[in-house]
N, C-alpha and C positions, 0 to 999 in steps of 0.2 A: 753917367750912372750905369752900373752893371745890371743887365736885364735878367740875370740868372740867379736862382736860389743857390744856396750852398750845396756842395756835393752830398753832404749828409742829408739835407732836406730833400733833395731829389731822390736819394736812395730810399728814404722812408716813404716817399710818395708812391713807390712801387707797391706798397701795401694799401689796398683799397680801404679807405676809412669807413665807408658805410658797412662793408663786410666786417671790419674789425668791431665796429659798434654793435652790430648784430650779434657777434660772438660774445661780446661783453654782457649784453642783456641776457643771452642764453645761459651763460655761466655765472651771472650776477657778480661779475668781477669788481664792479664799482659800487656795489650796494651800500657799503658802509664807508665809502671813500670820502675824505674831507679835503681833498685838493690834489693829492698825488694819484692820478688816475692810472689805469692799466696802460694807456698809451704813453704816459710819462715814464712809467717803469720800463716799458719796451724800448723807448728812445735812449734812456740812460744806459740800459744794459747792452744795447747794440753798440753804443759809443764805447763802453768798457771793453767789449769783445774786440772791436776793430783796433783800438789804441792799446790793447793789452795792459790795462790797468792792474796794479798789484793789489788793490783793495778799494773799498767803498769810499774811504776818505780821499784818496787821490782822484777817484772818479768824480766825486762831488766838486772838488777843488778845480779840476780840469774843465768840467762842464761849466761851472760858474764863471770861468775866465772868458767864456764865449757867450755871455748872457745876451749880447746884442743880437744873436742869431736865434734866441729861444722862440720868438714869435712864430717864425716859419717852421719850427719844429713841433709846434703845438704845446709848448711848455710855458706856463704862465707865471711861474715863480722860481726863486733860486732852489737849487737842488741841495737837500740836506742828507748827510750820511745816515743819520738815525731814521729818517723817513724812508729812505731806500731800503735799509736793513729791515724795517718793520714790514714793508711791502713784500720783500723777498720771503719772509717767514710766514706771512699770513694770507697773501693773495694766492689762490690755487694756481698751480702750474697748468691746469687743464686748459686755460684760455690760450696759452702759447702753444700747447699741443694741437688744439683745434686750429689755430692760425697757421701752423706749419702745414697741415693737411689741406687747408683752404688754398694756400699759396701753391702747393704742389699740384692741386687740381687745375689751377690757372696755368701753371707751367705746362702741364700735359695737354691742355686744350690748345695752347699756342704751338704745340709741336706739329711736325709733319705727320703723315699717315703712319700710325703705329704698326709695327710688325705683327704678323699673325701669331707668332710664338715669341714670348718675351723671355729673355735669359736673365736669371737672377743669381746672385751670390749671397749666401747666408753665412754670417759669422758674428762673433761677439768680441768686444774689447773690454778689458778690465781696467778700472781706474782705482788705484790704491788710495786709501784715506787713513788719516790718523785715528786710531781707536779712541783716544781720549776725547777728541772733538766730535767724532761721528760714531757714538756707541750704537746707534740704531742700525748701522750697516756692518756690524761685526760678522766676519765669516772665518776668522782664524783666532787662535788664542791671543795673538798679539797684534792683530791687524784688522782694519775695516776696509770695505771697498764696495763699489757698485759696478754693474756690468751693463753695457749698452748692447742690446741685441738688434741686429740690422738685417733687413732684406733689401739688398742693393740692386737697383736696376742697372745692369752693365751697359745697355745701349744708351740709356739716358744719363748715366754717370751721376745718379742721385739716389739717396735712400728713399725707397717707396714706403717702407714701414719700419718702425723701430719702437722699442720700449726699453725701460730701465728697470732692472731688478737688483736685488742683493747679489753680491759677487759669488755667494755660495751656491746659487742655482746653476746646475750643470746645463750645458748647451743642448744635450740630446733630449732634454725634457721640454724644450721650447720650440722644436722644429715644427710641431703641429700647430703652433700659434702664428705662423708666418703668413697666413691668408693667401695661400697658393691655390690657383684654380686649374681646371682641366686644360691641358695643352701647354701649361707653363713648364719651362725648363729651369731647374735649380741646381746649383753646384755648391758643395760644402765639403769641409775636410772630415777626416774620420773621427774627429771628436764628437760629431753628431751621429755616430753610429747608433741606430735604433731600428731593430728588425721589425718591430710591430709597425713603426711608421713607414718603413719601406713597403710593407704589404698594403697599407692604406693608400700610399701614393699610386701603387699599381691599380688599385680598385678605382681611384678617383681620376685617373688619367693624367697624373702629374709626373713628368719625367725628371729623373735626378741623375747626377753624376757625382760620385764620391770616390774615396779610396777604400779599398778592402782591408780590413784588419788582418794583421799578420797571423793571428791565431785562429782565424775563422775556419771551421770544418765544413767542407763541401765536397760534392762529387761532380765530375764533368759529365754533362748530358750530351753535348755535341761540340765538335770542334769546327770552327769556321776558318775559311781561307783568309789570309792577310794580304792586303794590297799595298802595303807600305813597309819600307825598311825600318821605320821607327816603331812598328807594331810587331812584337815578337810572339804574341799569343792573343787569340780571340776565341773565347769559349762561352757556351751556355752552361750554367751551373745551377745546382740546387743545394741549399744548406742541409747538412746532416747532423749538426749539433743538436743536443737534447732540447735546448732552449730556442736556438735560432730556427730550427725546422718547424717548431710549433708556432712561433710568432710570425715567420715569413715562409710559407710553403710555396711561394711563387718561384718560377724560373727567372734567373737574372743573368746578366752578361758580364763576364770577367775579361778585362783587356789589360795586357801588359804593354806599356809604352816606354820607349827609351829616348832620352834627350840626345839630340845630335851633337851638341857641344860637349857636354860633360860625360855622356855615356851612362848616366845613372838611369835606372828604371823605376817606374811606379806601377802599381797594380790598381786598376780602376774597377769600380762596380757601378752598373747602370741598368736601367730597365728599358733603354732605347734599343730597339731591334732594327729599325729602318735606316739608321745612319751608319756611315762608314766608321771604322774604329779610329781612323786618323782624325775625323771631325770631332768625335767624342773626346779624344785627347786634347784637341785644341779648345774645346768648350771648357774643359777643366782648367786649362792654363789661364783662361780669362778670369778665373776666380781670384787671381792675384790683384785684380782691380780693387776689390774691397779692402785688401791689405794696404794698398796705396791710399785709399780714402781715409782709413783710420790714421795712417801716418800723417796725412795732410792736416786733418782737423786737430790732431794732438799737437802738432808743431805750430799751428797758426791761430788757434782759438783757445780761449781760456776754459778748458774742460778738465784740467788736471789739478788746478788750484781754485778753490771756491770762495765766494764772497760771504756765504752764510753756511752755517753748520747743520741746519735742519734738512730733513728729507725734501721738503717742498722747495727750499732754496737751491738745493743741488739740482733737482729736476728742472726748475725754472731756468737756471743757467745753461743746462744742457740743451733745452728746447730752443732758447734764444740763440745759442751758438749755431744750432741747425738752421734756424731762420736766416742768419747771416749767410751761411753757405748757400741756402736756397735763393737769396737775393742775388748772389753772385751768378748762380746758374740762370736766373731770369735775365740778367744783363747779357750774359753770353748768348742766350736765345734771341733777345731783342736786337742785338747789334750784329749777330752773325759771326762773332769772334770766337769760334769754337776752340781755338788753340790757346786762349788766354789762360794763364796759370793762376790758381787761387793764391799761391804764396806771393807772387808779384802783386796781385790785386790788393791784398791786405797790407803789404808793406808800403805800397804807393799811396793807398787811400788813407792810411793812418796819418800821413803828413799833409794830406790835401783835403782833409775832411771838411774844413770850413772855408775852402776857396770857392769863389763864384765863377763857375764855368759850366759848360754843357756836359752833363754826366755821360751821355751816350758817346759824344765825340771824345771825351777824355778816356773812356773805357776802350774804345776802338783804336786809340792811338792817333786819331786825326789831329791836325794842328788846330789850336784854339781860334775862336773867332777874333778878328782884329779889334782892338780897342777903338772907341770913337775918335780919339786924337790921331791915331794912326790912319784912319780912314780920311780924316780931314786933311792931314799932311799929304797923303797920296793924291787926293783930288787937287790940291793946290799945285803940286808938282806937275800934274797933267795939264793944268791950265797955264802953267808957266808963271805962276805968281810967286 
């Protein structure tokens, strides 16, 4: 008899049930529940994410084919498509948002000593939707969409803060909502250009690195020596535009960096005075990590095609997709397999979900424990029987 729960059951066990029940009581997620609890919805939607189901009907059918494993998943009855659909539309997504941040705090507590200065990348990704099915998300005359705004911890490779808005909301109006503290370093592209926010960052002690707009008006206050061939210019500037000077009267640093391979140059803007220009350029290059994160989740998780058409259903699916990614990061932390790829993890787990083996050993690539019959045969061979 196999002594292990299924891989799916072990994966869900990474979520502390007492904490989940506490969040359910706080948000009253099961107040009017008649059998299909928030935990059941979470389990079903995590299954749908990992196995990339195309709809709720196939999700329910696939889950019910593994009904013998329901007990250890915490599910007491067959999964119904209509029941899942009703839960998606009526149970608030706030419970899964709260669960995400609870798991994130657990992940951070298990990490090694945090760096004194944390490096973040801020960006947003747009998800296009059909206007006929999602009229509440209209942002163009013929198209709907939502936008996921993310503050990405580059050192931890995990989104530390995110929220979902209508796609019509511009990025530069959301920069001040990213919960940045004194001493933090944040990088973002020039789509977030906001002179008033730059001034607030200088006052609050938040360091930023971004690209300077091509049409920005400024005057050079001081020229600094460059110590790298990749840095062609390092200046202290002050904005002279009618609007920019009024909104941001601070002196900032303008750096022109040239890529060694392509020879193309970019002009950076920052309020960091104590760092070398080469290091500031390398900090901005790390912003590409958030682009890779967006590419990873869009290719491997169901966040471009949704199982429900309501705003709550869309947010629920996005938050549960982020929880799946966070469970992967927790496994990486617990096993020490920092090089494990999320794409490989999802593709392998999708076909191994209901197998009985040790999750940690499977994740780390260690050989599985020998079956009892194999152990008995080995013992008989040693005894010469």
